N, C-alpha and C positions, 0 to 999 in steps of 0.2 A: 797723496799728500800735498802736491802742488795745488790742487783744487781747493783743499782744506786751508792751506796757507793763504790763497787769494780771497777765500771767503772771510777769513779773520781779518785780513787787511782792509777789505772793503767795509767790514762791520766796524772796525776801529776807526776808519776815516769818517763813516757816517756818524758814529758816536761823538767824535771830536767836533764835527761841524754843526751838531745840534739836530741833525735830520731825524734821529730816533727819540728825541725828548718827549714829544707828545704821545708817540706810540708806547714807549717805555712807561710813561706816567699812567696812561690809560690801562695798560696791562697789569701794572702793580696794584692800582686802585681796584680793578676788577678782581684780580686773584686775592688781594687782601680782604676785601669784602666777602668773596666766595669762601675763602678759608675761615675767616672769623665766623661767619654765619654757620658754616659746616660744623666747626669746632663747638661754638656756642649752642647750637641746636642739638648736637649730639650729647654734650655734657649736661645741658638743661634736660633733654629727654630722659637720660639715664638717671639724673638727679631726681627728677619729678617721678620717674618710675619707682625709684627706691622709696621715695617718701610716700607715693601712693601705696606701696606695699605695707607701709606702717599702718595704714588704715585697716589692714587684715591682720597686722602683727606677724606676718609671715609672707612668703612668696607665693605660696600655693595652699589653699584651704579646702578641706573636705567637710561638708556639714552633713549630719546624719541624726535621725531621731534615736539612734542606738549605737553602741560602740561598733567600730568597723572590725572586720576579720583580722586576725593576727597576721595572716600572710601578706596583707597589704602593708603593714608596718614593716615586716621583714624585707619586702622589696625596696622600701624607702632606705632601710639601713644598708642593703646592698649597694645602693647608689650614693651612699654617703651623704644622705640628707639628714639635717638635723630635724628633730621633731618635738612638738609640744602639743597639748591638747587642753581644752576648756570645756566645762559643762555649765550650762546656763538654764535656770529654772526659777519660777516665782515661789515665794514662801511668805507666810504671814509671821511677823515678828511680834512678840508680846513682852514688854518691859515697862515697869512702873505703871501698870494698869493702862498703858497705851498700845495701840495696834497699829501696824504699818505693813502694807503689801510691798515687799522689796524684791528686787531682782538679784538672786544670788549667783555668783560666778566662782566656780571652783577651777583653780589653775594649777598646772604642774610647775615643778621648779625651773624648768627651762623657758617658761613663758615670761616676756614675749620674745620671739625669735627676731622681729624686726621692731624698731621703735623703742619705747621706753615708758614707764609710768612715772607720774608725778604725784607726790605726796607732801603733806605738811603734818607737823606734830604739835608740840606744846604752844609755840609762840603763835600758831594760826597765821603766819605771815609768809615765812621763807619756804619756798617750794624746793624739794630735793627730787633729783631724777633717780630713779630706781630701775635696774634692768632685771629685777626678779620680783615675784609676787611675795605675799605673806608666807612666813614659815608655819609649820604645823601648830596648832593651838592658838594662832593669832588670826585676827580679822581686821581688814581694812574696810572703812566705811566711807560713804559720801556725808558731807556736813549735815545734810537734811535729816539723815537717820539719827543723828545725835539729838537735834532739836525735837524731832517728832517723838522720840522714845525717852527724852529727858535723861540722856546719857552723857558721859564725858570720856575722854581718852583714858584708858587704863580700867574702865568698868567691864564687867562680864556682859557678853551678849550671847543668848542662846538661839541657835539655829537648828530647828528640829529638836533632836535630843543631845546635841553637842554644845557644851558650854565652851565658848571662845573668849579671849581677851582682846578688847578693841586696842590696836597698836598704832594705827596711823589714820589720817583722813586722805582718801584718795581724790585728787583733783583732775586727773587725766589718765585715760587708758586709750591706747591707739586704735583699738578695734571695737569701739562702741558703735553698736548697730541700731538700726531704726526699728527694733521689735520690742515687745512688752518687757522681756527679761532685761534687756540693755538700757531701756529708757526709764525704768522704774528706779527709785533710790537704790544705789548699788551697795552691795556687801560682797566683798571679795575674800575667799578663803583658800586655803591649800587643798589641793585634790587629795592629799592623804587623809583629810578630815571628812571627806564627803560620805564615806560609808558609815561613819559613826553618827552622822546627823540622822540617818534612817528616813530621810525625806524622799529618796528616789526609791519607789516601790514599783512592781509590775503594773503597767498602765499609766504611770506618771508622765506628764507632759514635760520633756526636757530636750534640749537641743546640744548636741556634742559638735565641737568644732576641732577637727584634727589639722594641725598647722605643720607645714613643712618649709624648709629653707635649704638653699645650697646653690651649687653652680648651675647656670642656665641650661647647659646640655642635659644634665641629670634631671632638672626639673621637667624639661621638654619630654624626655624619655619616660619619666614617671607619669606625666599627664596623659601621654598617648597610651600607656599601658593600663592605667586606671580607668580612663573614661568609659570603655566597654563594659566595665564590671559594675558600674553604678546602677542602682535600682531607681524608680521614679521618685522615691522619697530622699534621694541623696543627690548632691551636686557638688561640682568644682566651682569655686568662687575666684573671680580676679576683680581688679578695680573697676573695669567697665561694667560688670554684671552686678557686683555687690554695692557699688557706689555709683549708680547711674548719673547722679548730679556732677560728680567729680569726673566721671568718665567722659561726659559730654564736653565739659570745660576743657579737659586735657585733649580730647580729639580735635576740638576746634582750634586750640592753641597750636597743635602739631601741624594742622593743615595751614595755619597762618605762617608759621616758620617755613613751611614748604613753599608758600606763596612768595614769602620775602626772598627765598633763594632763587625763585624763578625770576622775580623782577630784576635782581642783581645780574643774573646771567644774561637776560635779554638785553638789558641796558649796556652791560660791558660788551656784548657782541656788536651792538650798534656803534659803540665808540671805537672799537678796533677796526671794524670794517671802514669806517670813514677816515680814520688816521692812516691806514694802510693804503687806501685810495690815493691820498695825497702823496704818500711815500713812493707809490709806484709811479705816478705821473711825473715826479721829479727825478726819477732814474731812467725815463725813457732814453735820454741822450747818452748816459753812461752805458746803458745796455746796447745801444746801436754801435757805440764804439767797440764793445766786446764782441759783438757779431762780426764787425769788420776785421777784427783781429783773429778771427777763426772760431770763435765759440759756437757750438751748436745749440739749438733750441733747448734740448734736454740738459745741457751743460749750464746754460744760463738759469734754468729753473732750479737746477741742483745748487747753484751757488747761492740764490737768494733763500731757498728753503733751509740750507745749512745756517745761514745767517739768523733766520728767524727761530730756528730750533735752539740755537745758542742763546739768542735774545730771550726766548721763552723759558729756558732753563734758568738763566740768571734771574730774570724778572720774578719767575714763580718761586725760586728759592728765597729771594729777599721778601717777596709778598707773604710767603707762608709764615716766615719769621715775624712780619708785622701783624699778620692775622692772629698768630699765637698771642702776641702782646696785647692786641685789641681785645681778644676775648678775655684774657686775664684782667684787663682794666674793667671790663663790663662786670665780670664776677665780683670784683673788688668793690665796684660801685653798688652792687646788688647784695653786699655781704649781710646787711640788716634784715633783708627780706628772704633771703635763701636759707635752707637748712644749714646746720653746722657742718654736716658732712656733705661736701659737693664732689661729684664724680670727677675722677682725674681725667685730664685731656686724652682723647683716644689717638694713638698713633695712625690708625688707619684713616681717620678724619683728615689729618695733615697730608697723608698721601693722596687722599681723594681730592683735596684742595689743589695740591700740585698737578695732578692729572687734568683736573677741570681747567686749570689755567692754560695748559698747553692745548687742550681740546677747544677752548674758546679761541685761542689765538689762531690756530690753523683752520678751524671751522669757518671763521669769519674773515681771515686774512688771505686765504688761498685764492678765492676769485679775483681779487685785484692783482695778486702776484702773477697769476696765469697770463695777464695781459703783457707782462715783461717778456715772457717766452715768445710772444708774437710779435715783438718790435722788429721792424725791417731794417737792414743796414743802411738802406737809402736815406734814413732819417737823419743821418750825419749831414746830408746836403739839403734835405727838405725838412725843415723844422715843423712844418704843418702837417707832416705825414703821421697820422696816428695809428697805432697798432690795431689790428682787428679785435674786437671784444671776444674775450674767452667764452667758451661754451660753459657758462657758469651755472646754467639751470641744474645740471647734474650735481655740481659741487655744492650749490646752495641747498639742493635737495638733501645731500648727505649732510650738510651742516645742520639742516632742520631736523634730520633724523637723529643727529648726535645730541641736539638740544633737547629733543623729545625723551632721549634715554636719560640725559642729566635730570630733566624735570621728574621723570618717573622715579629716578634714584633718590631724589630729594624728598619727594612726597610719598612715594610708594601707593600712589593713588592713580589708577588708569583713568578714571573718570575726569579728574582734574586735569591730567596730562592732555586728554583729548579735547577738553574744553578750551584750554589755553592755546594749544596748537591749531585746532580747527577754527576756533573764534578768532584767533590772531591772523591766521591767513585770509579768512574772509573779510575781516575788517581792514586789512592792509590793501587788498584788492579794491574795495569800495573807496578806501582812503585816497588811493591813487587816481581814481576816477574823479572824486570830489575835488582834488587839488587842481586837475586839469580843468575842470569846469569853473573854478574860482579864477584861475589864471586867464581863462578866455573872457570872462566878465571884467577883469581888471584892464585887459587891453582896450576895451571900449571906453573906459573912463579916462585914459591917458590924455586925450586932446583937451579935456576940460579942466585939467589940474594945474596947479602952479608949477613952476620950474623944479623946485626942490622935490616936491611929491612926484613929479614926472620922472625925475632921475632915479629916485628910490624905487618905485614900482617898476619902472622900465628894466632895471636890473634883475628883478625877479622874473619878469616875463621873458626877457631875452635868453636867460640861462634856464629854460623851463626844466631841463633834466636835472640840473643841480638844485634848482629850487624844489622840486619834488623830492629829491633825496633828502634835503634838509627838513622839509615839512614832515616827511615820514620819520626822520630821526627824532625831531622834536616832539611829534605827536606820540610816537611809541614811548618816549621817556615820560612825557606827561601822563600818558595812560598808565604806565607802570606805577608812577607816584600816586596818582589818583586811587588806583586799585589798592595799593599798600596803605594809604591813609584812611580811605573809606572802610575798608574791611577792618582795620585796627579800630576806628572809631565805633563802628557798629558791634564789633566783638565786645569792646569795654562797655558799651552802653546796655548790651544784652546782658552781660554779667551783672552790671548794677541793677537792672531791672529784676533780675532773678532774686537778688538778695539785697534789698535796701537795708539802711540801718535798723529799721523797725521791723524786720522780717520776723514772722512768728517763730518763737523758739520753744513753745510748749504746746502740747496736744491734750485735750480733755476728751477721754472716751467713756463709753458706757453711761452716758447721761440718759437718765430715765426721762420719758415725755413730760411727766408731771413735775420734774425738776428744771426742765430747760429754761422756763421764763425766769425762774428765781436766780439761776446761775448767770443768765444774760444780765438781768439787773444788777447783781453783784459786781460783775465785771465792769459795767459801765459806771457804777458808783466809785470804783477804785481806779477810774481813768485807764483801764487796761483795753489796748486795742486788740479786738478779736476779729476773726473771720465769720463767715456764715455757719449757722448750725445746720448740719445736714443729718437727715435720718439714715440710720444704718440697719439693714437686714442682712443676716448671713445666709448665703446661698451658694450652690455650686452648679455650674454649667454642665449638663449632662448630654444634651442632644443638639444637633444642628440640622435643621429640616428633617427631623425624625431619625438621623443616623447618629449613633453613638459617637460622642466627641473624640474618644480615644481612637477611633478609626480614621480620623481626619488629621489630627495634629502630627507633626514630626517630632522626633526625639530631640532634646536639647533646645527646642524652640520656646519663645515667649508663651505661646499658647499651651505647650505641654506642661510648663510650670503653672500657668494660671489655672488649668483644669484638674490639677491634682490637689487643689486646696479650696477652701471656701473663700468666696469673694465677698468683699463689702458692696452690697447692692443698695442704691439710694434712689430717690426720686426728686425732681425739681420742676418748677413751673418755668423758671428761666435758666438759661445755660450759664455755667460759672465763667466769670469774666476772663480767667486764665485759659480758657478752652477756646479752640478755633474750629468752626464747622467746615469740613472739606467735602462733604457729600450729603445730600438730602437737605432736609429743612427742620428746624426746631418746631415742636408743636405749638400752634397758635392758640388752640382751645383745648379744654380738658377732655382728652380722649384716652381712654385706657388701652392697655395692651401694646403700647409702643415702648421701644427701648433704643438709646443712643449708645454706640460702642466705640472705644478708643481705637484710633487708627492702626497702630502697630499690632495690637491684638487681633483686629479684624483681618489684617493681612496675613498674620500667622495662622489663623483659623480659616482663612479663604471665605470670610463672610462678607457678603454684599447687601445692598439695599433690598429690602423686602424679605430677607431670609427669616426663617422661624427659628428662634432660640428657646430651648426648654431648660428650665432650672429646677433643681430640688432645693426646697426650703423646708427644713425640718422633716416631716413625714409626707409632705404634699409636693406636687409638681405644678408648674405654671408655665405658660408659653406666652412669648412676646414677639413682636415683629420689628425687625430692624428699620428705623425711620431715618436715621442719621449716623455719620461717622465723624468723630471728633479727634483733633490733635490736642494732647494734654501736655502741659508743662509741669512735669513730675517734681521739678526742683524748686518750687515756690514756697515749700514749707506751709502749704495750705492743704486741707483735705482734697483728695483727688480720687477718681473712681474709673474703673473700666466700664462700668455700666451704669447709666442713668435711666431711670424709667419715667414714664409720664405719670402725673399725679393720679392716684386712684388704682394704679396697677398693682401695687403691693399692699392694699388695704387688707386687713385681716391677719397679717403676719406681724409677729412680735417685733418691736424695734427699739433701738436706742439712738442717741444722738452723739455726734462728734463735732468738735470745733478746734481751732488752734488760736493761739493768742501770743502777744509779745509781752514779756515780763522783764524789766530791767533788773540788773544784779542787785541793786539796793532793796528791791521789793521780794527777794528770793523766799524769805521766811513767810511771806504771805501764803505760800503754797500749803503749809501745814494747816493754817486756818481754812482754806479752801477745802482741803481733803476733810477736815472735821465737820464743816457745814454740809458737805455732800459726800458722805462716807461711800457711796456706792460708785462714785466717779473716780476713774483711774487717770492720773496726771503722768504724762511722759515728757521728760525733758530732753530737748535736742539742741540746747545751747552750745554744748562742747563740740557737736558736730559742725554747727554753724561757724564757730571760730576756726576749726580746721579747714573748713571749706573757704572761708574768707581769706585765710592765710595763703592758700594756694592760688586763689585768684589775684591777690595782690602781687604775688611773684610773677605770675603769667603777664599781668599788666605791665609791669616794668620791663619784662623782657620784650614784649611787643613794642613798646615805646622805642627802646634802643635799636631794635632791628630796623625800625623805620628810617633812622639816621643813616644807616649804611646805604639803603636804597636811594636816599636823597643825595648823598655823596657821590654814588656812582652816576646819578643823573647829571650832575654838573660836569662830569667828564665828557658826556656826550655833547653837552652844550658847547663846550669849547673845541671839541674834536670837530664838530660840524662847521663851526666858524673858521678854524684854521685849514679845513679841507679846501677852502676856496680863497684862501689868503692871497696866493700867488697871482691869480687872475685879478683880484681887487687891487693889488699893488700896481700891476701893469696898467689897468684901466684908470686908477687914480692919477698915476703919472700922466697918462695921455690927456685926461680931462684938465689937469693943471696946466699942461702945455698949451691947451686950447683956450685958456683963460678962466677956467673955474677956480674960485678962491677956496680956501680951507673950510671956511664956515659953511659954504654951500655943500661941500663934500660931507662934512659932519652931519648937517641936517638930513642930507639924503640917506646916509648910512643909518641913522636913528630911525628915520621913517621906514626904510626898507626892513629892518629887523623888527620893528613894532608891527608891521604888517605881516611879516612871517610869523611872529609870535601869536598875533591874533588868529590867523588862519589855522596854525597848528593847535591852539587852544580850542577852537571851535570844533575841529575834527576830532581831537582827543576826547572831548566830551561825548561825541556821538558814539565813538568806538568803546569808550570805558562804560558807558551806560549798557551797551549790549553785552559786554563781557560780564559785568556786575550782575545783570540779570540772570545769565547762565550760571555764574558761580554761586550766587545765593540760592537759586532754586535747585541745582542739581548737586552741588558739591558741599557748601557750608550749611545749607538748610536754615538759612535766616530769612526773615521778611524783607523784601526788596522795596524801598521807598525812594523815588527820585528826589534829589536835593538840589532845588533851584538855587539856594544860597551859594552852594559849592560850585555851580556852574558860573555864577557871576564871578566868584573869587578866582576860579580857574582862568576866566578870560582876562581878567585884570592883572593877575599875577603872572600868567604866562606871557602876555604882551609885554609887561613891564620888565620882567627878568630877562627874556629873550632880547629885548631892545637894548637894555643896559649891558648885557653880556657881550652881545654882538658889537655894540659901539666901542666897549672896552677892548675887545679882541682885535679890531681892525684899526685901532688908533694910529698904528705906525704908518698906515696907508697914506695919510695926509701929512705926515711928519718927514718922509724921505723926499729927497730932492729928485725931481724928475730926470735931471741930467745923470745922476748917479744910477738910477734904475735903467735907464737906456744904455748905459756903458756896460753894466752887468750883463744885459742881454746880448 
């Protein structure tokens, strides 16, 4: 109790004297940022996951060409899962002497389990949200069905042999997929009317979707139980598989959130380490007195650890509250972009923020505190007697391990963790060597410089160890900011490149060769922007190097799914501009028998350069040699292909053409004219999917922007922590120089030049280190194209030198204000 009482008294004394101000501020900002990002990322992740589930209208979906066994549904009910199902098929509708190929969707009363439907009625303006589909005897249709068949609301519509009444116009359905049934003009009916239509007969082409929703543990158990029972024609769907374009965006956003968390942790650790170093140096004398009064080494260490534990608890509690408020403010600012239902804050995210604060505090503050344990009692008489440096390698190693665990916890990505830790250690080592080399070169320049420059640079060279620490701190902070800003910018640019404002929102399929030129001219006459026309031949991959493909692919892989269905095969003289060649070379001349394969499929099928692929097309087989492997951007809303053949390879096989084009909303009715002029062509509308995708990207963009501000705020704490860590020495040296005749103007100019040089050195080294880390992150983790940005290098040099110079000048302004006599008396 006596020790605890003494620890509290010492802590209260330091708090009143302002000794803990900078340390407390650094810790509060660090934990506030960490807690806010943890809460914000957790809520955003759960919100986006819930919204992503709306794209499936459920949490878990089983797709099958036929109804699933009854005991599968019984198992779901045992786990208290809610269920719904839909059946989708194509059917020709005939009304008023007009025909239309429509996608019919029969839904149960519980559809949708997630999300909602939007419909309009008589006024054609006001959308209403519905959480249930049409009732028996009613039909909901898209507006184009009415115009194409010359119908109005309330008119009868015959689907197969069932006569239904058109009740509403459906404008939005959450699980609109990218297949023929979903993208054809929609007719939605109740599942109770499906049998009466008599459209579904043995051999009919129909897709069933069995949807489930419930608690996460129950869904996970059902997933594990069901997966081994699926046959090759059935599969479980999630957001990353069923919506790869959304899955890619979400994955990259989650990785950026993790990277932002890493940035804040690293910056906070640097700030705490530097402020604790100054704190420990200012307590050498007090510790020496305690040693003289009989305190043992372990008792001294216990006293300071207790103080820091109490300080950490108080600061972390305050910061967790501030972090909570900060993320609430963020969600309030984003309320117009986020869904109406936002996930509630998670209690465990707050606890994790609190534990992170204590971990950061002790992980980085313990090495400087260990020096206090080694303060000798003789320092009471000999002020120049410094304590032996602590064996901090082990402690810093443990701190590094702790940070690695935190990074892995934030990102759940072992590759990213290894990249950050390994790259950071290597870069820090090289950085230290470069700093020493720069200081050596500066020493040679001193005799040639003017007095103010000489004083400024001499201070850097004389305190080489302190200068190195400051350069490392500034450089790491600048690197963290560069990483955060650059990745953010490239993520946003990548998303914008994927979906520009005029991204194709319609596909035209089954274009006969003799109609291709006429359709192309018609689109050009209507000023409709379209993509290339690609020939399409339907075929199935059956052998690789003479071995049946089923013996090569693994279950649940991309290759397994691709080989259990017909593929769209095409040929082209030039490679599509959205594709990137990663192996082999594109054919320069017309040479038949060659094929280029998509990279992920090639990896799944274990296909390499020179392999022989055999395809079945109709009743014939043909073989082609792999001459190149391509990366494909599937989310460009343009025709993309797993296989592209050299010209002439597919001659003799029946083919049609495919293209995509952008059609603005005001020209929507032109689709009816287009279909009438080209009755054999199928038009698929993907504009609703694009709207959903762009909505999610807008939300992710705003979240990324706000997370950057936290990293910048944490960076400024390091800036001032590094400045104040050397403030005591600067005050003493400033008093000494003024005693020897230096005026205030000379000192101010020397300080400004010193910090400007410090900023420029830090900026140069941060550019070197950040470019190495960016190359690794982009190539191995985020899978983005790396491009050096020379303009950013120039901005970093100028802004780094300017901000560090101004911040340093402002931070040490008291040095020239204090009277030398007063300073010497305080000593």
